N, C-alpha and C positions, 0 to 999 in steps of 0.2 A: 470538769473545771470544778473545782469546789467552791463554796461559797466564798471563801476568803479572797479567791482570787477575781470576783467579778468586779472591780473596782474598773470604773470606764465602759462599763456596759449597761444597757437598759433593759430590765425586762417587762415585756410587754404582755398585760394580762387580759383575759378575755373581756372585761368591760372596757378596755382599751382599744381593742382591735376596730378596724373601721367595719361599720354596719353596711352591709349589702342593701341594695334596695329592695322595699317588701315584695314578696308575690302571692298571689293568691290562688285556691283551689277552686276547680270548676263549679264546686256547688255554691260559692260565693253567686255566681251571675244567676244561679236561680232564685236567690233570695228576692223577697217583695221589694218593688221599687215604686217610688212615687210617680204618679202620672206625669208625661212629658208636658213641659211649659214653655212657653215664647215670653221673651220680654215685648217683642212685636210678632204678632201673628204670623207664622208663616217664614219668617225672616231671621230673626235674633234669637238665640237660645241663651239662658243663662250659663255661664262657663265656656261660652264659646270665644272663638277668635274670628274677626269677620275684616273685610278689607271694602270702602265704599269707594269707587274711583270715576274720574270724569277728566274731560278737557279742562282747561283752564275756561272760567266764565260759564261753567255748566251748572251753577248753583250748589254745588256740593256742600259747602259750610252752611248755608241757608237751609238746606234740605235737612240735613242733619241736627243743626240747631232747633229747628221747627220741630222733628220727630221728639229730641229730648225733651221739650218742652210739653209736648203731648203726654209722654210716657211718665214725666214727674207730677202731671195734673191728672193722670189718670183718663185721659180722652183720647178716643178714637184716632189713629192717624191714617188718614187715605184709606178709609173704611176698613182698616184692620185692628182688631182688639190689642190692648197694650195690658200689660201688668203694671198698674201703678208703683214705681220705685224712685226713691233718689237717683239723681243722675251727676255724673262728674264729667266737664268737658274741659280737655287740656288743650289751651289754643296755645300753640308754639308759632302761630304764623300773624293772626290780625292784630296782637296789642290790646291793651286793656280799655282804651277809649273807642275803638272801633268795635270791639266785641261786645262791650256793653251797650252802646248805642243799637247795634243789630238785636242783641236779645230784649232790650225794653220794646222794641219795635214789633217783635214776634209777640212779645207777652201782651203787650196792648191790643193787637188785633185778634188774639185769641180769647182775651179776656181773662188770663191768667192772673192769680193773687201774687201780691209782693212778698209773701213768704213760701213761694213754691220752692221745693227741694231740688233746686238746680244750683250746683256748686261749680265753680269753674277757677281755673288759675291761667294766667297768662304769662307767657315768655318766661318759664321756669328753665328752659334750656336744659331738658331731660335728655341723657343719652341712654337708649335702653341696654347698652353694652356694660353699663356699670350702675344704672339707677332705677333696675329691676324692684328692689326692695323700697325704694322710694316711691313708686308708681303704687305699688301694693299697699304701702301703707296710707296713702291719700285716698285710694278707694275705700278700704276699711274705716279710716275715719269718717268719711262721707256717709259709709253704708250704703255706695251707690250699686245698682243692679244694673246700671249701663254706664259704659265710660267711652266717651269719643276722643280719640287723640288726633289733632289736626298739626302738622301732616306727617306722612312716614320720614321724608327726607329730614326732617328736623329731628327726629330722636335718633338718627344714625348719623351723626355730622361727619363728614369727612370719610364716610364709608361709600364704597361702590354698590348702588341699587342692583347693578348687572350680575354681581358677584354671589355665587351660592354661598362661599366662604363667608362674605359679609352680611348677607341678608338672613341667613339661617339663624345665627345667635338671636337675632333682635326676635324672630317669631317664636324661639325657644323661649325667651323673656316674656314675651306676651301670652303665651301659654301657660306659663307657671301662673302668673299673674291672674289670669282669667280661671284657671282650675282651683288656685288657692281662694280666691274671693267669692267665685260664683256669679261673677258679673259679665256680662255680655260686652265685650271689648271690641271697637271697631276704631281702625286706623282709616283716615281719610288720605287717599293716594291719587296721584296725577297719571292720565294716559299717555302714552308716547305720540309720537308722529304719526305711525301707523295707525293709531284709533284705540289699540289694546292697551292693558295696562303696561305701565313703565317699569322694567326691571327683570329681574333673574324670575326663571318659570319655577324657581322654590318659592316664590310668593305665593302662587295659586296653590300649589301643592300643601302650603304649610297653613291654610285657612281652612274654616269650615264653612265659609260662605264668601262670595265676592259679589257686590252690587254696582252695576254699572249705572251710572247717572248722566244722562245725555241732554242738553239743553244748549242752544244758541244763545249768545250774551242777549241779545235783543228781542228772544222770544220768550212769551209766556207760559210755552208748552215744556214740560220736563217729563221726560221718560225714565222708567225705571226698570233693570232687566237683572235677574240673577245670572251672572256667569257662571257661577258655583253654587249649589246648596247642598250641603253634604248630606244632610238628614231629612230633607224635604223636597217638595216637588218644584220644578222650575216658576219663576214668577215673574210676571210681565204688567205693568199698570201703569199708570200715566196721570199727571196732575196739571193743572192750571194755577200759576202762581201770580202773585200781584204785588206790587210796590206802592202803596198808597198811604197817604196820612202819614208819614215817615213811620212806616211798618212793612212786613213782609208776612204774606200768608199763602198758605197751598190749600186747595180743594180738591177732590177728586176729579178726574176728568168728566166722570160719568154724570157730576151734578151742575155741568155747564153745557150751554148749547155750543159752546165753541168746540170746533173740530181741533183733535191735538194730534199733529204730526210735525216731525222736523223736515221742513220743506227745503228741496234742494236750492242752490244759488240761483237758479234759472227761475224757479217759480217766484222767488223773493223778489227778481228784478222785473218781474211782469207786474206784481201786484204794487211794487214801488211806483213803477212809470205810469201806471194808471191812476194811482192815486195823485200822480204831481200833473198829469197832461188830461186825465178825464178819458174820455172814447177814443180810441185808437184803431188802425186797421192792422190786420195781422202782420203785412208787410211791413207797416211803420214800427211795429213792436220788435219784430226781428232785426229790422235794419238798425236799431238804437241800441242792441244787446252791450252790455259794457262789462259785464262779469262773465258772460258765458258766450258759446256761439249762437250764430242767428239759428241754427237748427236745435239747439236745446231750447231757445226761447219759444221757438214753434212747439215743441213737444212740451212745454210749459203750459203754454195758453191752452191745449187741449187737457191736460191735466188738471190744470184749475177749474176748466169748464164743466168737465166731468164731477168735479167734488163741490161746484155751484158756489165758488169763489167768485167767480166772474161769468159773465152772459155774453152771448153774441146778440148784439143791439138789432141787427138787420136779419135776423134769422129768417124772414119771409121774403128778402131778396138774395136769391139763390141762382146761379148760374155761372156760364162762361164768362168772365171779365169781371165779376162781382166780388169785391175784396171783404172778409168777414171783418166786422166793427165789433171789438170787445169794449166793454166797462165793467167796472167793479159792481158786485151785487150790492 
């Protein structure tokens, strides 16, 4: 075909051809690398994607806000060293008024300054299927080394958490954001009824780490455990939290004399009824059980006695026909 007959055709030069993704030769892997760092020691690395998961009422948001405040202030978090960095909290659930009240309470309890490099957005209605660049630009503008998103369901509206087809693109976008900005990106997510994280198995496969947060709504104990920690050792640690003076704070469990554990309902029942009625015999405790079986209540009494939360009042009166009487320590 002559040049005169090329009308209606488009010539594609080399500079206009689609570029293939870059590849690397093995020698690049041997080049000197900077030492490995963490934003929060042993848990969250720069450029990583993570999920913090827990049941409703497990204090997930409070715990992550507390951690962000410590990172922004350069203070240890639950005995873990942090690298001081600006933080970004993308709130898609609480709303500005509630979020600011919570943050102010945490800052007051920690004595954080008002120029703390802690940025936040409220109800932006991000959809990570389309807003990857919007999130990336926010992190870059803030200079955030740690970004928290609350919660997963809110950044994939209308999508099916149980579908790999729906969840995979979300975590691919999060991976692109983390890799480009070198920020540790943590998404808060919910547990299912069975206790594990809610949704597709692709979620666990897509992240560098998953942190399980467990706490009953009325409990001061919070348990943390890594379900996945791709580049680190398994982690398990505990904290005691307090809501006082219109604020929230957490301290490592080792810094308090209170024993940290998530008590079964039967044990909670025994502690409650002894607090309400004072000394009670073991048969009466079992007979009045309202949230568990009588046998579960009996076992809970023995458990609590071994933990020295309750004690036998008539320990010297033993023998056939003598009922054990218990009271709170």
